[in-house]
N, C-alpha and C positions, 0 to 999 in steps of 0.2 A: 375372188372378192373376201376381203375381210366381213368379217358378220357385225351384225349393228349391236352397238355395247350400251348397255342400258347404266346410268348411272347407280352404283349401288351405295348402301348408308355409308356417307362418310370417306366415300372414292371420289375419284374423279375431279373434272373440269372445277374450278372455284365457281360458285353461286352467289358469292356474298358479293358486293358492288367493292369495287375497288377501294373506294372511299368513304367506306361505311364500317366503322367500331360503335359498339355501345356507348351511347352518350354516359356521362360521370356524374351527373345530376342525382343520380341513385345508386348507390353503392352496398353491398350485401355486406352483414357483419356475422353472420350467423346463418349455416344449412339445421334442419335438422330432418334428414331425408326418413321415411319411415314407408319401408320397402314389406309388401309380402309374395314370398317368392316359392316356388316346388322346382324339384329337378327336374320333373319330368313335363313341365308346364310349357306353353310356347308363350305367356304373355305372365305380365305382373301387375300387382295392382299399390301404387305409389300414391302418397302425400306426403309433400316438403311445405314445412314452414320456414320463411328467411327474414328475417330481421334484416331491415335495410335503413341507413340512413338516407334522408333525403337532404341532398347537398344545397339545392336552389327549390322556387318555385318551378314546381312542373305540373303537367293534365296529363302525363301518360308514362309509364312504366315499358321499359323496353327488356328483354331479354332472351337467351337460349332457348329452345326446344326442338327435338329432332325423333320423331317417331311415335311421339307420345299424344296420346288423346286425351285432354283435357274434360276433368269432369265439374268441377267444382273451383271455383274460384274467389277468395277474398281478402281483402284490405284491411288491416285494422290499426287505427290511428287513438291518440289518446282521446279525441274528439267523436268517434263513430267507429262503423266497421260498413264499408261500402263493398259494393260488387262490382269490380272493372268490366267492360267490356270486352271481348279478347278477337285481337285478329291475327290470324295465323299469315307469314310469309314463308315467302318460298324460297330465303336465304337462312331456315333455321330460327328465325326470330319469330318472339311474340310479344305485340304490342296490345299492351293494356290498357285502355282508354280510359279516364276516371272520368266519372260524371261530375269531379268538381276541383280545382286546383289546389293542390295540396301547397302549404308552407315549409319552408324548411325543419326536419324535426326527425323525430324515430316511427319507424312503422312497421307492422308484422305483416308479412305477407304469406298467403296458407293457399296450396294448390292440390289438388286431390284429381289422378290422371291414372291412366293406363299405359304400360310401356310394353314392350315385346324383346324377348329373350331371344338374342341374336345365333348366329353359327359363322358369324364372319371373323370372328377375334376381334370383334370393337364393340365398346360398350359393354352392355352386358349381356353375359354370352354362355353356350353351352360348351365346355370344354371338355373334347375327349379325344378318348382313342383307345380300341379295343376295349374293353370291359370297364375303363376306367371312365369316370364324369362325373363332373363339378361344375357349378356356376362359378362366374368370376367377372371380374371388371377389367377393359382397358381403357382407361378414359384421353391419354393423351395421342394427338392434340385438344381433338373436340368431341369427345365423346361422352362426356360428362353430362351434357345437354339430352343424352339419349337415356340416361339414366334417374334423372330428375332434373327439372325446368331449374335452372341457376344463369349466372352471369359468366358465361363462359369463356373468358377471358383471362392471360394471368397476372394483370395487374388488379383485378379482382378477389384481394386474397381476404378469404373467410373463415373463422371456425364449420368445422363440419363435426356434426353429433349423430351418429344414425341409429336409427331402431328398424331392425329387421324381424320379419318373423318368416322362418321357416319347421319344417320338422323337427321335434325337440330333442331325435337320434342324431341328428346332424351337426358339425361343428358349422359354427358362423364365426368369420374372422371378418376384421374393417380396420379401420383408421383410428387409433384410440384404444383406451383400456377398455375390456367390459366392466361394465359397473354391476349390472343385473340380469340376471333370467326370470323373466316372467310366463310359466305355465299355462296354458292355455286347455280347456275341457277337450278339443279334437284334435289332441297329438298332436299340435305345434306349440313353439315356446319363441316369445320376444327378445332378442338379446338388446341390451340399451350400452350403448356406448358413449365412456367420454368423449366431450367434445376436445379436437386437437386446438393446438396453438392457430391462428388465423395462415391458412395453405391455400391455393390457387385449385380450380378447380380440377384442372387435370391431374392433380395428384391424391383423386379421391378414389375410393380401392374399398370393395369388398369382396369376399368369398364365403360359398355355403358348398360344404361336401362332407362326406365321410373322413374327415382328416385325422391324423395322427399325429402328434407333435414329438418332438426330441425331448430332452431333458432341458430346462431354461438352464443357460449360465447367469450368472446376475451381475451386471457394470455399475454400481453404484444405483444400485433400485431397481434399472431396467433390467426386464426379463429378453436374454436373447433366444430365438427356440427357432426352428426349423417344423414346416409345415409338410403333410403329403399324404398322397392316397394311401401308400404303403411305405413301408423301409423308414419314415423319417430317423426314428433312433438310430437305426444300425447303418445307414448312410449318408443322414445328417450331421453327422458330428466334425466335420472338416469347416462345413461352410458355417457352420452355428459356431465353432471355436476362432475359426479366425476373424469374423466380422466381430467378438468380442474384442480381438488384440487389435485388430485395424481401428477399432473405434479410440482406444488410447492414443495410437498413434494421433490420427486427426485431432483428438481432442488436444492434443499437445500443440499440433501445426496450426490449428487455428486459431489457439488460446480461448476455444469456446466449448463448456461440456454439450456432450449430445443433447440436441434439442426437444427431444421427442419422449415420448412414455413408454414405447413399444417399440420392441424392433424384432419384426416375425418374417421369416421367408419362407415362402410357398412355392413348392413345384406344382404343376398344373400339368395334364397331361398336354395339351396342346395351346401355345402361345406363339403370337406373331412375332416379337422382338426375342432377344436373348436374355431379358431381364425388363422391369421396371420399377422406377425408383417413389413407388407409391408412399407416402410419409407411414412411418411404421410399418406397413405392409408389400415389402418388395415382393414380387411375383417373378416368377422363373421358366425357364423351359427344365424339366426333370435333368438333363444331362448337366446341367450346368449347374446344378444345387445338388444333386443326390450323386456320392461316388466311394466305392466299393476301393480302396486305396490298395489294396491287395491286386486287383486285377484290372487295374485303369493305367494308361499310358502318364508318362512325365509331361507330355501335351496336355491332355487332359484335367490331370491335376492344377497346372499353371491356369488354364482356361477358366477352372470354376474359380482359383482364389483372384483371379484378377477381374470376373466379373462380379462378385463377391464385392471388391475392393473401388469398382465403380460405382456400383450403385448405391453405396454407402456413402462415399464421397458425394452424391448428390444431396443427403440430407442436411449437409450446411451449404453447399455450391449449388444452388437450383431450387432447393426445398427451402431451407431457412432464408435466403437469400434469393429470390427469384428476376426472372428476366422480364423486361416491360411488356415485352413483345416479340413473336416468335420470329425475327428476326436476329434476333442474339442469342438462338436454338444454339448456335455453334459453340456459342462461351461455354453454355453448359455441358454439352459432351464431349468438347476439347479439353475443359479443364477435368471435367470427373477421370476423364481418356488416361490425360498425362498424370496426374497427382495417384492414379490407380498405380501406375507403372513405379514410380519415384516411392511410394509407401512399401511396394512390395523388394526393392531392390534392396530396400532397409531392412527388412522386415525378415525375410526369404531370400538372401543374397546367392544361395545355390539355385534360384530357379535362373539364372541370368536372362533377367524380365526383360530387360531393354531388347534382348534378340528379338522376341515378338513385335516390341513397339515397332522397329526398323523395317518390318515385314508390312507392318500397317502403312507407314511412313512412304515406302517405294509405290504401295499401291496407289496411294496420293500422287505421287510425283507423279506417277505415268497417265493418271488421269488428268492433273493440272497441266500437265505439256498438251494438251486437246485447245483446239481454237473456241472449241462447246463445253470448256471446265466455265465455272463462276468462281464469282468472289466468294472467300469466310464468310464475309459480312453480305449477304446478299437480302436485297428487299422483300419481304415477305408481305401479301395482302391479306392472306386468309390463312387458316387452317391447312386446308388443302394443298397449300403449295408449301407448307412447313415439312408435309409427309415426305416431301423428294427431297429436302435436305438432309436426312438421314443417310449419307453417304461417305464416299471417301473423302470428299476434302471435306467435312465437316469435322469426322472423325480423326482422320489420318494426317492433314495439312493443321487442323486446328490446334492438335495437342502436340503437333511437329514442333509449330510455331511459339506455342507457348514454352515447350522444354526450349527452347534455342534462345527466348527472352530470358530466362531464368537463368540459363548458363551467362547470358550478356549481361546481366546485374547482378550475378553472385546469389546464390540459394539463402541467405540469411536474408538479405535486403527482399529478394520476390517474398519470401514467407513475412517477414513484417509488413509488407503491402496489401499482400491479402489479408492477414488478420486484420490490419485496419479497415479494409472493405469489408471484410464480414461483420465487423462491430458494426459501423456504421447502419449498412443496411439490413440489420437483421431481421425478418418476420416482414419486409418490405419489398419495392419492386426497384431493381436498378438497372443501367444500361451498361456496356463495354468499357464506351466513353470514360465513364468514373473508377471502374477498377485502372483505366488505364493512368487516370489523375493520383489515384493512390500508391501506384507503385513510381509513377514520376518524383512524387514525394518523399516516399522511402529512400528513392536512390540519388535523386537531383542528375537524373540522367531523361531526355528529348523521348518518353517512352510512346506520347501519343504520335509524334510523327515518324516513329517507328513501327507501330500499330498499325496508324492510318495506311500505310504503305502496303502493307503487309495481308493488312484484313480487308481491304476495300479495291485492293486490282488484283485480278484475277491472273495465275500465273504464276511462275516463279523463274531466277536465274541461271544460268549454265556461266562457272567462273572460271575461265582459260588462265591459266598458270605460267607464266615463261621467264627463264630465266636471261637477266638481261646483261647481267654480269655475276662470276663467282660470288653468292652472299646477297645479290638484288634481285628480288622476283616481281614482276610485272602481274597485277591482277586486272583482268578486264571482264566485265559482265554484260552478257548479252539475253536479253528475253528467250529463253527456252521451248523450243517447240516440236511436238511428235510429227508435226507432218513437214514433207518437202514443200509443201504450197501453203502459205498463208496471206491473207490481206491483214489480218490486224496491226495494229498501229502497235511497235514495240515499246517495252517499259524498263524502269532500273529501280531498283530496292536498296536501303541501305541496309546492308548484307551481314550479318556479323561471320565472319570469316573467322576459322580456329586452322591455323598450318600446324600440322605434327612433323618433325624433321629430325635427321641426322647427322651428326659429321663427327670427327674424332673425339671430340670431348664428351658424345650423347646423345640421348634425345633431347629434344625441344620442344615446348609451345608458344607461338607466336599468334596472337588476337590482332585482328584489326577489322575497325567499320569500314567497310567497301560502301561509302556515300553515292559515289557517282560516278560514272563508266569505269574510268580506269584510276589505278593508283600505285604505287612501288612501292615493295617493302625491304628495309634493309636488315638483314639476319645477323651480320657479323660473325660467320660461321669459322671455328676451327680448321681451318684448311679446307679442302670441297665439302659440298653437301652431298652425303651419300645419297640420299632421297629425301622428297620430301611428298606429300600427301596432304591436298589442300581442302579435307573435311574431316578433322581428326576426330576419329570413333563416329562417322556417320551422325555428328550431333548437330547438322546445321540442314535446313529445308532448300537445296542447291543440289543443282549437278554439277561436275568439275570435269573440265578439259585437261589433261596434265600436259598436253601436245609431245612430239616424238622424243626433246630431252629428258624433259622428267620424267616420261611414262617409261622409258628405258632405261632409267635408273631404279623406278618404282620396280619394274619387272626381274630385275638382278637383286634385288633385295626383299621380295615380297613375302616373305616367311619372316620378316621384321616387323611387318605391318601387324593389326589387331583382327582378331575375323571379318569384325565389321569393317573396316578399310580394306582388305581385300574385295570382300563382296562390293562395294562401293566402287571399284574400280570395275568391277565386270558391269555392274547394274549401269553405272555411267556411261559405260563403253557400248552397250546395247542400245540404250536411248540415244546416243549420238547416231549409230547407223541408221536407226530408224528415220533421224531427221537428216540423213543423208551429208553428215560430218565426218564418217566412219565407214571402211569397207568391213564389208561382213567380214573379211578376210582377215584383217587385222584385230578383229574381234577375236574370230574363233582361236586363234595363235594365242590371243589373250586369255581364253578360257582353256588352252590344251595345256598352257604354261603354271597355273593355278591349280589345276585339277587331282595333280598327285600329291601324296604325302602332307594332307591335309588333317591335322589331328583334333580337328575343334568339331563339337557339334554344329556349333551356330552355321559355318561357313558350310559344312558339308551339306545343310538340312538347305540352306539356299541356293549350292550348285547344283544338285540334285532337281530343285525347284527350276532352276533355268536350263537344265536338260532337258526336263518335260516341254518345257516352253519350245527348245529347240526341235524336240521330236514332232510336237504339234505343226510347227511350221512343213516338217517333211512329210508329214502323213495329206495334210493339203497338199501339197507339191504336189503328191503321189508316182515317187520314183521308188522304186523297190530297190533297185540297187543301193541308191542313196542310203534308205534306211538301215538297210544290211549292213553298211559299212558303217552307221553311226553307231549301233548298236554295236557293233566290235570295238571300236574307239571305248564304249561306253566301259564294257569290261577290261580294256586295259587299263582303264582310267581310275578306276575303284576295285579290280583284282585284288591292287597290294592292301588298301583297307581291310578289306575281310582277311587276309591273311593275319593280318596283326591280331584283327580283333578276334577272329574267330567266329564260329556260327550259331553258337548257342550261347546263354547266358552265364554267368558265373557268381557264385553265391558273393554278397558282399560288393559286388560292383556297385559304381556311383550310375546314376539316373543319366546323366551325360554320355558315358561310353555305350549303356542300356541303348539308348534312342539313337545314338552316331549308328550303332551295329545294323538296328531298323530300317535307319535312312539308306544304307549302304547294302543291304539285302534287296529292297524296293529297285534301289538303280540296277543293279545286275540282275535279277531274277526278273523286276517287273520290266525295265524298259530294256535292257541287254537281253535278256531271254536265256541267258548261260543257263543250258540245262545240267553243269554239274551244282548250279548254286539253284537254281528254280525247281528241282526234282524234291530235293529236302524242303524245301520251304512249303512246296506242296503238300507233302506229306503233315507238316507242322499246322495246314490247314485243317487238316483231318482229325487231327488230334483237338486243337483248338474246339471244333465243333462237337465232339463226342465227352470232352473233358475242358473245358477252359484252364482248368486252376492248374494242369499238368505244363502248361506253357506261358513263359514270360509276356506280358503282356505288351509291349513293344513290339515281340517278333508274331504275336499273335494277330495284331493289328496288320501289321504287312502281311504276314501271310494270307490271311483271309482278302484283301487288297488284289493281293499279288493274283489268287487264284480265283479269282472274279474276272480280272482283264485277261487270264489265260484261259478261262474255262467255256465250255460247250452249255448249249440250252439244257441241258441235264443236271450240270452243276448249278444252273439258273435255279431252276425247278428245288433243288436241295438247299440251295440258299435263301429263296422266298418261304420255305417252310421252315427253315432254322428261326428266320425271322419272325415269322409270325407265333412260334411253339414260344419263343423268349419274350417275345412281349407278352402273352397272354396267362404265362408263366409269372410273370413278374420280376424276370432277372432285372440284375443291375442295369440302369440304362445305358452306360457304356458299350454294354455286349449286346445290345438290344440294336443299337444304332450302326454299329459297326458293321452288322449284316447288310440295315437299311441302306447304307452309303455307300456300299460295294455294290450295289446293283444295277449301277449306272456304266458300269466298269466293263460289264460283260459286252463283248461286240458281235453276236449273233443280231441279226434283223428280229430273229423269232424271240430273242430275251430282250429285246427294247420294247417290243411289242406290249410283251407282256408285263414290262414294268407299267407303260403307260395304259395299259388295262387294269393294271394295280390301284394306277391314281383315278382312273375314271370309276373305280367299284368302292372306293375307300376304304380299302386295304392300305393305303398312306394317310399317316396322321396330315390333316390341314397345315401344321406348322412347318412338315418336312417337304411338303410338295415343289415350294419354292425354291428350296434349296437342291432338292435332286434336279427340277427343270432348269437350273441356273448349272449346275455341273454339267449335265447333258448339253447343254447349247456350246460349252467352251470345249468341250469334247469331238474333233472330228469325224468321229465314228459315230456319234450320236446327236449329231446337230438336226439334220434331218428330219430322225423321226422325232424329235422335240421341237422344231419348230413347227412341223406338220400339225403337232399337238397343240401347242399354244394357238394357233391360228383358226384349227375347229374349235377351243373350248376356251377362248378367250372371255366371253362372257361369265364363265364358271368360274376361271380362275379370278377373274376380276370380285366375284361376288365370295369367295370362299379363303383366298389367301390373303389378304387384305393389303390395303395401299401401297404399303412399304414395300411388299416383294413384288408387285404388280411394276414398281418403278425398277426394280433389281432384274426381275426376268427379260423386260423391256432390254433394259440395257447388254443384259448377256448375250442379245441376239445379235449385237455388231462384232460378237466374234467368229459369226459363221463365215463360211468361208466357201470356194469353189464354186461348183456349179448351183450352189444355194444360195451365193448372196444375194442375186438378181429378186428372188424368192422374199430374204430378207428385209431387202429394201421397199420390196412394193409394200408389205405387209406393216413396214415400219411409218409409209409413208401415209396411210389409211388412217381409221379413226381410233386405233390407238395412241397414236400421237397425241390427241388431245387430253388422254387418260394421265400420260406422263410425260409433259413437253421435254422437260429439263434431260431425261434420261433419254427420251428418242433423239433428241439432237447427238448428246456423245455416241449413242448407239450408230447411227448414222453417218458419224465423223470415223468410226474407228471403220466401217465397214469402206470409204472412202481411204483411211490409209492403209489398208492391206491391199486396195488396188494398186495404190502407187508403190508398194514396195514391191508389187508381183511385176508391176511395169518397169521397178528399177533392175529387174532381175537379184533379189536379195535373196530370195529363197532358192534361186538355181547357183548364187554362189555358195550357200550352205550346202547343199547338194553333192557339188563337185568338190568339197573339202571332203565331204564325208563319204564321195568315193572311192577317193584316195586310201581309205582305211578299208574296204572290202576285202 
């Protein structure tokens, strides 16, 4: 029986009536929140003054408050000061009944109250890990109301001018520039901040702690700084400098200067999201802001750059121009995700940043092929529902569709339309349809019609390619499904298809908008078409079925394709296997033919990821002989690459080569278990633990993970001690996180129980509990232990990990296989389904899909192929 789940603050089923939004008869223009806080306290004292405009005659005012205890309320008009009567509603609304009807005009509302300092990473909470501790806010989507009473909907934009009283030896940060510090006799001081321009309440932010700052970088009078409890100057320089560089790029792109007075980036010990784009005060998880470049991997450096760019982009798209309601949340996040990659592609071309983008796109394609997917534009009645929209569809599909639209319209035309949109709606709210209008005006293309199909229809097409005659290609689209059985009605899309193909004259690109179910294209080749790929450089959000003839030509010329196109062949093929439209045997032949001789890091990275996916299928299937054969194939497939790369990094090597070596070592030592490779890698793990500066970071990360995968419980305890020691001595966060996230890879039951004990005992930071459980739930060796833990501690997890992570944990349960599948289903069909309904539905469908694949013999087909290599 599932435990009773009680709703935590800001978590769980929506309680706001579906038809209720705050009335617009009263609108705020300025907030002045006065907070008195202490690091050790469980509560805080508050007073807020709210300047409002009364748009129409009214006898009551409605606003939001959650967990606040009102002590005094006054409303001052030009005529008098009155005391409203408070009626607290169960949906976080305060109704203030007025003793008389007010005429249109201006007024000031003053509220004195007491609030709680939470521990669930929402609202004003205590962020801590080990010895580090601070106070910080997280207000998106609807937790500003737990910090101060406010009109907590995106359309009510108002100035915010913070007044915060705290110990005078603590640093205080907030939206806006620090204008004044007022010291008090009791050892506290009030920091007074200048008002921001009008912003939505979910972008309000403040923090208190023993922070230190990097030296500022000045950008046209705006100071750019990084703040942290330790090492801000030493480890924060890259984030600070990249933010300043990116600001110049964004200013040119949007044709708008940076719109705020400060740009502070703050690393905190525990934070639910990767980062949050609060106006002028962006809050990050430590590993995504603080970086020792000499001791970090290439992926870690790129991840930092990407998150910095994503949050900075929001200053224009999301903050300066804000969504009117949460159903356009996707546009905020999708746009920031796309343009972050666009900016870094130009500023850091060596990153090859679109590789990471394509990985997220592939995850989105997999989710979007489920019957339980949702459209990019998804009606949202309440902020609680919005929390489940921080998913693969919002980020991955949304950003991929934005990229596809930019490619179709042309980069400069697309940019001009965006700049016009930003100029028109600066400091205001807008809807997605208004962006399409501006893009249509700039391009003279049917943008609204194209985007309506992609944004409002769930799912995506698979475009089948067939040579009718040499030089004539038939394109046919069908709604792509991940399931072998479906009851949903099929749909079509206007698909911007880009073909890349070769003849004796060279390589060509041909674009076409596939508007109906089928069309034919005449290519006029010089002789025979040598090969043709249906999604050039994987730039479109659709699957491709090249069919037998074109598929054969592609296999014969696979090394002529870009790394992204080679990877697209494999991912599209595997998706067709799941849908029952291709045999596993055909797919494995394709993998085998493309696995050897690949020299590009991106393809090797993706290929090893797929190899892990196949390994997990075999582990769940439980065939030891097949697993042994599969590992023999891995050693044969990747052995030549290691001979070419060598086992150790060389001075002056490019990051891509170092990264590829680490990936190949993971394949051979981690998956293949090749003793000749494994023993040196285990020695490297020992070197990293005793002196991390003595080993290349790429190899160090792999060595730690391989040692965990092959380690016994004694090794687990050593890794646990190393993690705790590095955490408590303030080592660079990447060196701490490397050990923490290796712990789920240990395979002995005793080690898994010990790891879950660390979660229960508070040794694992709040922000890491969700990722660790998500990893365990997707690994066959750890799924059972993790599922038992989630069932037994569901209420605690609900209160400590935050609503966004609860949704991800629930969705990860859909990967549970074998004899635990029925247990997973029973849990999902219980009360947890009310907490995260969208995620629960997808998880249940993934369980159904796994059962269908098992019944169809897909795993046995894989096992038979693997046994041939034993």
